[in-house]
C-alpha positions as CSV (number, residue, x, y, z in Angstrom):
1,M,0.0,0.0,0.0
2,A,1.4,3.4,-1.0
3,E,1.6,6.0,1.7
4,L,-0.9,8.8,1.4
5,N,0.2,12.4,1.8
6,P,-1.1,13.6,5.2
7,T,-1.7,17.1,3.9
8,T,-3.5,16.1,0.8
9,F,-5.6,13.5,2.7
10,A,-6.0,15.5,5.9
11,T,-9.6,14.6,6.3
12,E,-9.0,10.9,6.1
13,Y,-6.1,11.2,8.6
14,K,-8.4,13.1,11.0
15,K,-11.0,10.3,10.7
16,V,-8.3,7.7,11.8
17,N,-7.2,10.0,14.6
18,V,-10.8,10.1,15.9
19,L,-10.9,6.3,15.8
20,F,-7.7,6.1,17.8
21,E,-9.2,8.6,20.3
22,R,-12.3,6.5,20.6
23,A,-10.3,3.4,21.2
24,L,-8.3,5.1,23.9
25,T,-11.4,6.1,25.9
26,L,-11.7,2.5,27.0
27,L,-8.2,1.2,26.3
28,H,-6.1,4.0,27.7
29,K,-3.9,1.6,29.7
30,M,-2.8,-0.3,26.6
31,P,0.7,0.9,25.5
32,R,0.5,-0.8,22.1
33,I,-2.5,1.4,21.1
34,W,-0.7,4.5,22.3
35,E,2.4,3.5,20.3
36,M,0.4,2.9,17.1
37,Y,-1.5,6.2,17.5
38,L,1.7,8.2,18.2
39,Q,3.5,6.6,15.2
40,F,0.5,7.6,13.1
41,L,0.5,11.1,14.4
42,M,4.2,11.4,13.7
43,Q,3.5,11.0,10.0
44,Q,1.3,14.1,10.1
45,P,2.1,17.8,10.2
46,V,0.5,18.3,13.6
47,V,3.4,19.0,16.0
48,T,1.3,20.4,18.9
49,L,-1.3,17.7,18.8
50,T,1.4,15.0,18.7
51,R,3.3,16.5,21.6
52,R,0.1,16.8,23.7
53,T,-0.8,13.2,22.8
54,F,2.7,12.0,24.0
55,D,2.1,13.9,27.2
56,R,-1.3,12.2,27.6
57,A,0.2,8.8,27.0
58,L,2.8,9.4,29.7
59,R,0.1,10.4,32.1
60,A,-2.2,7.5,31.3
61,L,0.3,4.7,31.3
62,P,2.1,3.2,34.4
63,I,5.7,4.3,34.8
64,T,6.8,0.8,33.9
65,Q,5.6,1.4,30.3
66,H,7.1,4.9,29.9
67,N,10.3,3.7,28.2
68,R,8.2,2.5,25.3
69,I,6.7,6.0,24.9
70,W,10.0,7.9,25.5
71,A,11.7,6.0,22.7
72,L,9.1,7.4,20.3
73,Y,8.9,10.8,22.0
74,L,12.6,11.5,21.6
75,S,12.5,10.5,18.0
76,F,9.6,12.9,17.5
77,A,11.4,15.7,19.4
78,N,14.6,15.3,17.5
79,A,12.7,15.5,14.2
80,A,10.8,18.5,15.4
81,S,14.1,20.1,16.6
82,G,14.4,23.6,18.0
83,E,12.6,24.6,21.2
84,T,10.2,21.6,21.0
85,A,13.2,19.2,21.2
86,V,14.8,21.1,24.0
87,K,11.6,21.1,26.1
88,V,11.0,17.4,25.6
89,W,14.6,16.5,26.4
90,R,14.4,18.6,29.6
91,R,11.5,16.5,30.8
92,Y,13.3,13.3,29.7
93,M,16.4,14.3,31.7
94,Q,14.3,14.3,34.9
95,V,13.8,10.6,34.6
96,H,17.0,9.6,32.7
97,P,19.9,11.8,33.8
98,E,22.3,9.2,32.4
99,D,21.6,10.6,28.9
100,A,23.0,14.1,29.8
101,E,25.7,13.9,27.1
102,D,23.1,13.4,24.4
103,F,21.1,16.4,25.8
104,I,24.2,18.6,25.8
105,E,24.8,17.7,22.1
106,L,21.2,18.7,21.4
107,L,21.6,22.0,23.3
108,I,24.7,22.8,21.3
109,S,23.1,22.0,18.0
110,A,20.1,24.2,19.0
111,G,22.4,27.1,19.9
112,A,21.5,26.9,23.6
113,Y,25.2,27.3,24.7
114,T,24.5,28.8,28.1
115,E,22.3,25.9,29.1
116,A,24.8,23.4,27.6
117,G,27.5,25.0,29.7
118,K,25.4,24.7,32.8
119,R,24.7,21.0,32.0
120,Y,28.4,20.4,31.6
121,V,29.1,22.0,35.0
122,D,26.4,19.8,36.6
123,L,28.1,16.7,35.1
124,L,31.5,17.8,36.3
125,N,30.3,18.5,39.8
126,N,28.6,15.1,40.1
127,V,31.3,12.8,41.3
128,R,29.0,9.8,40.7
129,F,28.3,10.6,37.1
130,S,29.6,7.9,34.8
131,S,29.7,8.7,31.1
132,K,27.8,6.2,28.9
133,N,30.4,7.1,26.2
134,G,33.3,6.3,28.4
135,K,34.4,9.9,28.8
136,G,36.3,11.0,31.9
137,H,35.9,14.2,33.7
138,Y,39.0,15.6,32.0
139,E,37.5,14.9,28.5
140,L,34.2,16.4,29.5
141,W,36.0,19.5,30.9
142,G,37.9,19.8,27.6
143,E,34.6,19.6,25.6
144,M,33.0,22.3,27.7
145,V,36.0,24.6,27.4
146,D,36.1,24.1,23.6
147,M,32.4,24.9,23.4
148,L,32.8,28.0,25.5
149,V,35.7,29.3,23.5
150,E,34.0,28.5,20.1
151,H,30.8,30.2,21.1
152,A,31.9,32.8,23.6
153,S,30.2,35.7,21.8
154,E,26.8,33.8,21.8
155,I,26.7,32.8,25.5
156,D,24.6,34.8,27.9
157,V,26.5,35.8,31.0
158,E,24.4,36.6,34.1
159,H,25.7,39.4,36.2
160,E,25.0,39.3,39.9
């Protein structure tokens, strides 16, 4: 079956969205239905609706099922990029701080150098942090300094 353009066939996509919503009224604890719906929404140009539906899925499902949703949510966030990606990743970092290095990369690519610097400092001050990429504190320190030097003119400095 050929994929249909979600803009050209917006009416049909909305009909399927309504069917998913109806299914979720009774089956809101079923992670597979949420995953199918979210994957379907990710094919459509409806960023706000998709983000809100991800949030609803996280609220509806037990925490033991959240990793299934987060895998899709991060993929969506990275595709959406910009401020949407940063906001989604901030929430994700609350439950998965071990992925801080990936978040820092996202912040740098989004031009959020001040926040990236603060996140580097948080990592460096956390003696229990263990890099999933095998980086030591010295290497992380070097990355932070390189980023600060390269983007010095773009970093907001707070004066106290």
